mmCIF file of the N, C-alpha and C atoms, coordinates in Angstrom:
data_MODEL
# 
_entry.id   MODEL 
# 
loop_
_atom_site.group_PDB 
_atom_site.id 
_atom_site.type_symbol 
_atom_site.label_atom_id 
_atom_site.label_alt_id 
_atom_site.label_comp_id 
_atom_site.label_asym_id 
_atom_site.label_entity_id 
_atom_site.label_seq_id 
_atom_site.pdbx_PDB_ins_code 
_atom_site.Cartn_x 
_atom_site.Cartn_y 
_atom_site.Cartn_z 
_atom_site.occupancy 
_atom_site.B_iso_or_equiv 
_atom_site.pdbx_formal_charge 
_atom_site.auth_seq_id 
_atom_site.auth_comp_id 
_atom_site.auth_asym_id 
_atom_site.auth_atom_id 
_atom_site.pdbx_PDB_model_num 
ATOM 1   N N  . UNK A 1 1  ? -266.070 73.180 -91.668 1.00 0.00 ? 1  UNK A N  1 
ATOM 2   C CA . UNK A 1 1  ? -267.344 74.084 -92.615 1.00 0.00 ? 1  UNK A CA 1 
ATOM 3   C C  . UNK A 1 1  ? -267.885 72.884 -93.220 1.00 0.00 ? 1  UNK A C  1 
ATOM 4   N N  . UNK A 1 2  ? -267.023 71.986 -93.942 1.00 0.00 ? 2  UNK A N  1 
ATOM 5   C CA . UNK A 1 2  ? -267.517 70.910 -95.108 1.00 0.00 ? 2  UNK A CA 1 
ATOM 6   C C  . UNK A 1 2  ? -268.338 69.889 -93.940 1.00 0.00 ? 2  UNK A C  1 
ATOM 7   N N  . UNK A 1 3  ? -267.846 69.838 -92.761 1.00 0.00 ? 3  UNK A N  1 
ATOM 8   C CA . UNK A 1 3  ? -268.521 68.728 -92.049 1.00 0.00 ? 3  UNK A CA 1 
ATOM 9   C C  . UNK A 1 3  ? -269.704 69.147 -91.462 1.00 0.00 ? 3  UNK A C  1 
ATOM 10  N N  . UNK A 1 4  ? -270.134 70.712 -91.023 1.00 0.00 ? 4  UNK A N  1 
ATOM 11  C CA . UNK A 1 4  ? -271.188 71.232 -90.793 1.00 0.00 ? 4  UNK A CA 1 
ATOM 12  C C  . UNK A 1 4  ? -272.279 70.989 -91.649 1.00 0.00 ? 4  UNK A C  1 
ATOM 13  N N  . UNK A 1 5  ? -271.967 71.767 -92.875 1.00 0.00 ? 5  UNK A N  1 
ATOM 14  C CA . UNK A 1 5  ? -272.506 71.469 -94.232 1.00 0.00 ? 5  UNK A CA 1 
ATOM 15  C C  . UNK A 1 5  ? -273.021 69.914 -94.771 1.00 0.00 ? 5  UNK A C  1 
ATOM 16  N N  . UNK A 1 6  ? -272.158 69.097 -94.417 1.00 0.00 ? 6  UNK A N  1 
ATOM 17  C CA . UNK A 1 6  ? -272.640 67.610 -94.657 1.00 0.00 ? 6  UNK A CA 1 
ATOM 18  C C  . UNK A 1 6  ? -273.419 67.416 -93.784 1.00 0.00 ? 6  UNK A C  1 
ATOM 19  N N  . UNK A 1 7  ? -273.589 67.685 -92.585 1.00 0.00 ? 7  UNK A N  1 
ATOM 20  C CA . UNK A 1 7  ? -274.460 67.039 -91.338 1.00 0.00 ? 7  UNK A CA 1 
ATOM 21  C C  . UNK A 1 7  ? -275.980 67.695 -91.569 1.00 0.00 ? 7  UNK A C  1 
ATOM 22  N N  . UNK A 1 8  ? -275.919 68.959 -92.055 1.00 0.00 ? 8  UNK A N  1 
ATOM 23  C CA . UNK A 1 8  ? -277.429 69.405 -92.877 1.00 0.00 ? 8  UNK A CA 1 
ATOM 24  C C  . UNK A 1 8  ? -278.071 68.538 -93.691 1.00 0.00 ? 8  UNK A C  1 
ATOM 25  N N  . UNK A 1 9  ? -277.224 67.685 -94.331 1.00 0.00 ? 9  UNK A N  1 
ATOM 26  C CA . UNK A 1 9  ? -277.737 66.690 -95.459 1.00 0.00 ? 9  UNK A CA 1 
ATOM 27  C C  . UNK A 1 9  ? -277.772 65.270 -95.189 1.00 0.00 ? 9  UNK A C  1 
ATOM 28  N N  . UNK A 1 10 ? -277.711 65.100 -93.767 1.00 0.00 ? 10 UNK A N  1 
ATOM 29  C CA . UNK A 1 10 ? -277.698 63.718 -93.263 1.00 0.00 ? 10 UNK A CA 1 
ATOM 30  C C  . UNK A 1 10 ? -279.071 63.379 -92.963 1.00 0.00 ? 10 UNK A C  1 
ATOM 31  N N  . UNK A 1 11 ? -279.570 62.272 -93.554 1.00 0.00 ? 11 UNK A N  1 
ATOM 32  C CA . UNK A 1 11 ? -281.014 61.402 -93.471 1.00 0.00 ? 11 UNK A CA 1 
ATOM 33  C C  . UNK A 1 11 ? -281.215 61.263 -91.888 1.00 0.00 ? 11 UNK A C  1 
ATOM 34  N N  . UNK A 1 12 ? -280.450 60.848 -91.227 1.00 0.00 ? 12 UNK A N  1 
ATOM 35  C CA . UNK A 1 12 ? -280.958 60.524 -89.865 1.00 0.00 ? 12 UNK A CA 1 
ATOM 36  C C  . UNK A 1 12 ? -279.698 60.491 -88.857 1.00 0.00 ? 12 UNK A C  1 
ATOM 37  N N  . UNK A 1 13 ? -280.141 60.657 -87.441 1.00 0.00 ? 13 UNK A N  1 
ATOM 38  C CA . UNK A 1 13 ? -278.736 60.642 -86.470 1.00 0.00 ? 13 UNK A CA 1 
ATOM 39  C C  . UNK A 1 13 ? -277.765 59.748 -86.881 1.00 0.00 ? 13 UNK A C  1 
ATOM 40  N N  . UNK A 1 14 ? -278.108 58.419 -86.876 1.00 0.00 ? 14 UNK A N  1 
ATOM 41  C CA . UNK A 1 14 ? -276.964 57.564 -86.703 1.00 0.00 ? 14 UNK A CA 1 
ATOM 42  C C  . UNK A 1 14 ? -276.178 57.784 -87.850 1.00 0.00 ? 14 UNK A C  1 
ATOM 43  N N  . UNK A 1 15 ? -276.692 58.251 -89.020 1.00 0.00 ? 15 UNK A N  1 
ATOM 44  C CA . UNK A 1 15 ? -275.585 58.489 -90.164 1.00 0.00 ? 15 UNK A CA 1 
ATOM 45  C C  . UNK A 1 15 ? -274.882 59.547 -90.084 1.00 0.00 ? 15 UNK A C  1 
ATOM 46  N N  . UNK A 1 16 ? -275.182 60.539 -89.408 1.00 0.00 ? 16 UNK A N  1 
ATOM 47  C CA . UNK A 1 16 ? -274.541 61.599 -88.683 1.00 0.00 ? 16 UNK A CA 1 
ATOM 48  C C  . UNK A 1 16 ? -273.459 61.468 -87.703 1.00 0.00 ? 16 UNK A C  1 
ATOM 49  N N  . UNK A 1 17 ? -273.668 60.341 -86.826 1.00 0.00 ? 17 UNK A N  1 
ATOM 50  C CA . UNK A 1 17 ? -272.783 60.257 -85.607 1.00 0.00 ? 17 UNK A CA 1 
ATOM 51  C C  . UNK A 1 17 ? -272.085 59.654 -86.246 1.00 0.00 ? 17 UNK A C  1 
ATOM 52  N N  . UNK A 1 18 ? -271.827 58.582 -87.451 1.00 0.00 ? 18 UNK A N  1 
ATOM 53  C CA . UNK A 1 18 ? -270.972 57.883 -88.116 1.00 0.00 ? 18 UNK A CA 1 
ATOM 54  C C  . UNK A 1 18 ? -270.138 58.672 -88.811 1.00 0.00 ? 18 UNK A C  1 
ATOM 55  N N  . UNK A 1 19 ? -270.364 59.940 -89.447 1.00 0.00 ? 19 UNK A N  1 
ATOM 56  C CA . UNK A 1 19 ? -269.849 60.631 -90.289 1.00 0.00 ? 19 UNK A CA 1 
ATOM 57  C C  . UNK A 1 19 ? -268.944 61.448 -89.550 1.00 0.00 ? 19 UNK A C  1 
ATOM 58  N N  . UNK A 1 20 ? -269.537 61.931 -88.022 1.00 0.00 ? 20 UNK A N  1 
ATOM 59  C CA . UNK A 1 20 ? -268.460 62.821 -87.258 1.00 0.00 ? 20 UNK A CA 1 
ATOM 60  C C  . UNK A 1 20 ? -267.185 61.827 -86.462 1.00 0.00 ? 20 UNK A C  1 
ATOM 61  N N  . UNK A 1 21 ? -267.848 60.793 -86.258 1.00 0.00 ? 21 UNK A N  1 
ATOM 62  C CA . UNK A 1 21 ? -266.600 59.829 -85.618 1.00 0.00 ? 21 UNK A CA 1 
ATOM 63  C C  . UNK A 1 21 ? -265.783 59.585 -86.486 1.00 0.00 ? 21 UNK A C  1 
ATOM 64  N N  . UNK A 1 22 ? -266.100 59.100 -88.147 1.00 0.00 ? 22 UNK A N  1 
ATOM 65  C CA . UNK A 1 22 ? -265.199 59.165 -89.323 1.00 0.00 ? 22 UNK A CA 1 
ATOM 66  C C  . UNK A 1 22 ? -264.172 59.966 -89.175 1.00 0.00 ? 22 UNK A C  1 
ATOM 67  N N  . UNK A 1 23 ? -264.962 61.276 -89.474 1.00 0.00 ? 23 UNK A N  1 
ATOM 68  C CA . UNK A 1 23 ? -263.953 62.495 -89.602 1.00 0.00 ? 23 UNK A CA 1 
ATOM 69  C C  . UNK A 1 23 ? -263.037 62.995 -88.350 1.00 0.00 ? 23 UNK A C  1 
ATOM 70  N N  . UNK A 1 24 ? -263.459 62.737 -87.253 1.00 0.00 ? 24 UNK A N  1 
ATOM 71  C CA . UNK A 1 24 ? -262.600 62.980 -86.056 1.00 0.00 ? 24 UNK A CA 1 
ATOM 72  C C  . UNK A 1 24 ? -261.879 62.124 -85.178 1.00 0.00 ? 24 UNK A C  1 
ATOM 73  N N  . UNK A 1 25 ? -262.375 60.979 -85.218 1.00 0.00 ? 25 UNK A N  1 
ATOM 74  C CA . UNK A 1 25 ? -261.584 60.111 -84.389 1.00 0.00 ? 25 UNK A CA 1 
ATOM 75  C C  . UNK A 1 25 ? -260.312 59.232 -84.982 1.00 0.00 ? 25 UNK A C  1 
ATOM 76  N N  . UNK A 1 26 ? -259.281 59.270 -84.252 1.00 0.00 ? 26 UNK A N  1 
ATOM 77  C CA . UNK A 1 26 ? -258.262 58.737 -84.299 1.00 0.00 ? 26 UNK A CA 1 
ATOM 78  C C  . UNK A 1 26 ? -257.331 59.454 -85.476 1.00 0.00 ? 26 UNK A C  1 
ATOM 79  N N  . UNK A 1 27 ? -257.256 60.877 -85.450 1.00 0.00 ? 27 UNK A N  1 
ATOM 80  C CA . UNK A 1 27 ? -256.610 61.555 -86.468 1.00 0.00 ? 27 UNK A CA 1 
ATOM 81  C C  . UNK A 1 27 ? -255.514 62.259 -85.790 1.00 0.00 ? 27 UNK A C  1 
ATOM 82  N N  . UNK A 1 28 ? -254.985 61.921 -85.145 1.00 0.00 ? 28 UNK A N  1 
ATOM 83  C CA . UNK A 1 28 ? -253.698 62.358 -84.279 1.00 0.00 ? 28 UNK A CA 1 
ATOM 84  C C  . UNK A 1 28 ? -253.695 63.696 -83.715 1.00 0.00 ? 28 UNK A C  1 
ATOM 85  N N  . UNK A 1 29 ? -254.498 64.028 -83.031 1.00 0.00 ? 29 UNK A N  1 
ATOM 86  C CA . UNK A 1 29 ? -254.942 65.395 -82.441 1.00 0.00 ? 29 UNK A CA 1 
ATOM 87  C C  . UNK A 1 29 ? -253.529 65.534 -81.548 1.00 0.00 ? 29 UNK A C  1 
ATOM 88  N N  . UNK A 1 30 ? -253.052 64.809 -80.826 1.00 0.00 ? 30 UNK A N  1 
ATOM 89  C CA . UNK A 1 30 ? -251.988 64.958 -79.804 1.00 0.00 ? 30 UNK A CA 1 
ATOM 90  C C  . UNK A 1 30 ? -251.052 65.842 -79.897 1.00 0.00 ? 30 UNK A C  1 
ATOM 91  N N  . UNK A 1 31 ? -250.731 65.741 -81.687 1.00 0.00 ? 31 UNK A N  1 
ATOM 92  C CA . UNK A 1 31 ? -249.469 66.345 -82.378 1.00 0.00 ? 31 UNK A CA 1 
ATOM 93  C C  . UNK A 1 31 ? -249.998 67.819 -82.237 1.00 0.00 ? 31 UNK A C  1 
ATOM 94  N N  . UNK A 1 32 ? -251.036 68.070 -82.246 1.00 0.00 ? 32 UNK A N  1 
ATOM 95  C CA . UNK A 1 32 ? -251.200 69.745 -82.014 1.00 0.00 ? 32 UNK A CA 1 
ATOM 96  C C  . UNK A 1 32 ? -251.535 70.426 -80.841 1.00 0.00 ? 32 UNK A C  1 
ATOM 97  N N  . UNK A 1 33 ? -251.267 69.669 -79.568 1.00 0.00 ? 33 UNK A N  1 
ATOM 98  C CA . UNK A 1 33 ? -251.298 69.976 -78.502 1.00 0.00 ? 33 UNK A CA 1 
ATOM 99  C C  . UNK A 1 33 ? -250.262 71.164 -78.321 1.00 0.00 ? 33 UNK A C  1 
ATOM 100 N N  . UNK A 1 34 ? -250.498 72.055 -77.544 1.00 0.00 ? 34 UNK A N  1 
ATOM 101 C CA . UNK A 1 34 ? -249.463 73.182 -76.877 1.00 0.00 ? 34 UNK A CA 1 
ATOM 102 C C  . UNK A 1 34 ? -249.070 73.606 -78.100 1.00 0.00 ? 34 UNK A C  1 
ATOM 103 N N  . UNK A 1 35 ? -249.272 73.547 -79.577 1.00 0.00 ? 35 UNK A N  1 
ATOM 104 C CA . UNK A 1 35 ? -248.175 73.711 -80.829 1.00 0.00 ? 35 UNK A CA 1 
ATOM 105 C C  . UNK A 1 35 ? -248.477 75.076 -81.120 1.00 0.00 ? 35 UNK A C  1 
ATOM 106 N N  . UNK A 1 36 ? -249.462 75.698 -80.490 1.00 0.00 ? 36 UNK A N  1 
ATOM 107 C CA . UNK A 1 36 ? -249.952 77.096 -80.726 1.00 0.00 ? 36 UNK A CA 1 
ATOM 108 C C  . UNK A 1 36 ? -249.865 78.270 -79.679 1.00 0.00 ? 36 UNK A C  1 
ATOM 109 N N  . UNK A 1 37 ? -249.519 79.500 -80.048 1.00 0.00 ? 37 UNK A N  1 
ATOM 110 C CA . UNK A 1 37 ? -249.914 80.355 -79.148 1.00 0.00 ? 37 UNK A CA 1 
ATOM 111 C C  . UNK A 1 37 ? -251.233 80.930 -78.869 1.00 0.00 ? 37 UNK A C  1 
ATOM 112 N N  . UNK A 1 38 ? -252.028 80.271 -79.714 1.00 0.00 ? 38 UNK A N  1 
ATOM 113 C CA . UNK A 1 38 ? -253.826 80.875 -79.272 1.00 0.00 ? 38 UNK A CA 1 
ATOM 114 C C  . UNK A 1 38 ? -254.262 79.698 -78.211 1.00 0.00 ? 38 UNK A C  1 
ATOM 115 N N  . UNK A 1 39 ? -254.874 80.501 -77.206 1.00 0.00 ? 39 UNK A N  1 
ATOM 116 C CA . UNK A 1 39 ? -255.971 79.487 -76.313 1.00 0.00 ? 39 UNK A CA 1 
ATOM 117 C C  . UNK A 1 39 ? -256.555 78.647 -76.785 1.00 0.00 ? 39 UNK A C  1 
ATOM 118 N N  . UNK A 1 40 ? -257.533 79.247 -78.045 1.00 0.00 ? 40 UNK A N  1 
ATOM 119 C CA . UNK A 1 40 ? -258.379 78.539 -78.791 1.00 0.00 ? 40 UNK A CA 1 
ATOM 120 C C  . UNK A 1 40 ? -258.178 77.285 -79.501 1.00 0.00 ? 40 UNK A C  1 
ATOM 121 N N  . UNK A 1 41 ? -256.900 77.595 -80.113 1.00 0.00 ? 41 UNK A N  1 
ATOM 122 C CA . UNK A 1 41 ? -256.457 76.240 -80.774 1.00 0.00 ? 41 UNK A CA 1 
ATOM 123 C C  . UNK A 1 41 ? -255.741 75.200 -79.904 1.00 0.00 ? 41 UNK A C  1 
ATOM 124 N N  . UNK A 1 42 ? -255.449 75.708 -78.853 1.00 0.00 ? 42 UNK A N  1 
ATOM 125 C CA . UNK A 1 42 ? -254.515 74.623 -77.504 1.00 0.00 ? 42 UNK A CA 1 
ATOM 126 C C  . UNK A 1 42 ? -256.010 73.919 -77.055 1.00 0.00 ? 42 UNK A C  1 
ATOM 127 N N  . UNK A 1 43 ? -256.894 74.661 -76.704 1.00 0.00 ? 43 UNK A N  1 
ATOM 128 C CA . UNK A 1 43 ? -258.015 74.367 -76.242 1.00 0.00 ? 43 UNK A CA 1 
ATOM 129 C C  . UNK A 1 43 ? -259.019 73.249 -76.962 1.00 0.00 ? 43 UNK A C  1 
ATOM 130 N N  . UNK A 1 44 ? -259.078 73.680 -78.167 1.00 0.00 ? 44 UNK A N  1 
ATOM 131 C CA . UNK A 1 44 ? -259.823 72.747 -79.361 1.00 0.00 ? 44 UNK A CA 1 
ATOM 132 C C  . UNK A 1 44 ? -258.961 71.511 -79.315 1.00 0.00 ? 44 UNK A C  1 
ATOM 133 N N  . UNK A 1 45 ? -257.659 71.516 -79.250 1.00 0.00 ? 45 UNK A N  1 
ATOM 134 C CA . UNK A 1 45 ? -256.858 70.075 -79.646 1.00 0.00 ? 45 UNK A CA 1 
ATOM 135 C C  . UNK A 1 45 ? -257.074 69.258 -78.419 1.00 0.00 ? 45 UNK A C  1 
ATOM 136 N N  . UNK A 1 46 ? -257.057 69.941 -77.105 1.00 0.00 ? 46 UNK A N  1 
ATOM 137 C CA . UNK A 1 46 ? -257.454 69.111 -76.136 1.00 0.00 ? 46 UNK A CA 1 
ATOM 138 C C  . UNK A 1 46 ? -258.463 68.558 -75.961 1.00 0.00 ? 46 UNK A C  1 
ATOM 139 N N  . UNK A 1 47 ? -259.663 69.149 -76.495 1.00 0.00 ? 47 UNK A N  1 
ATOM 140 C CA . UNK A 1 47 ? -261.341 68.667 -76.689 1.00 0.00 ? 47 UNK A CA 1 
ATOM 141 C C  . UNK A 1 47 ? -261.104 67.513 -77.692 1.00 0.00 ? 47 UNK A C  1 
ATOM 142 N N  . UNK A 1 48 ? -260.833 67.664 -78.598 1.00 0.00 ? 48 UNK A N  1 
ATOM 143 C CA . UNK A 1 48 ? -260.599 66.615 -79.662 1.00 0.00 ? 48 UNK A CA 1 
ATOM 144 C C  . UNK A 1 48 ? -259.727 65.475 -79.359 1.00 0.00 ? 48 UNK A C  1 
ATOM 145 N N  . UNK A 1 49 ? -258.941 65.765 -78.520 1.00 0.00 ? 49 UNK A N  1 
ATOM 146 C CA . UNK A 1 49 ? -257.583 64.342 -78.252 1.00 0.00 ? 49 UNK A CA 1 
ATOM 147 C C  . UNK A 1 49 ? -258.519 63.916 -77.379 1.00 0.00 ? 49 UNK A C  1 
# 
């Protein structure tokens, strides 16, 4: 939710893209793969991985 709120305040698309890249890239998403019984958690993990 914090990321979504921050994106609303970004002055331009380039800054918004850099923020998303900083927050989501190289965060070790692989460790979350198939660690949940929830299909939605697993699908999100695969998408972010």
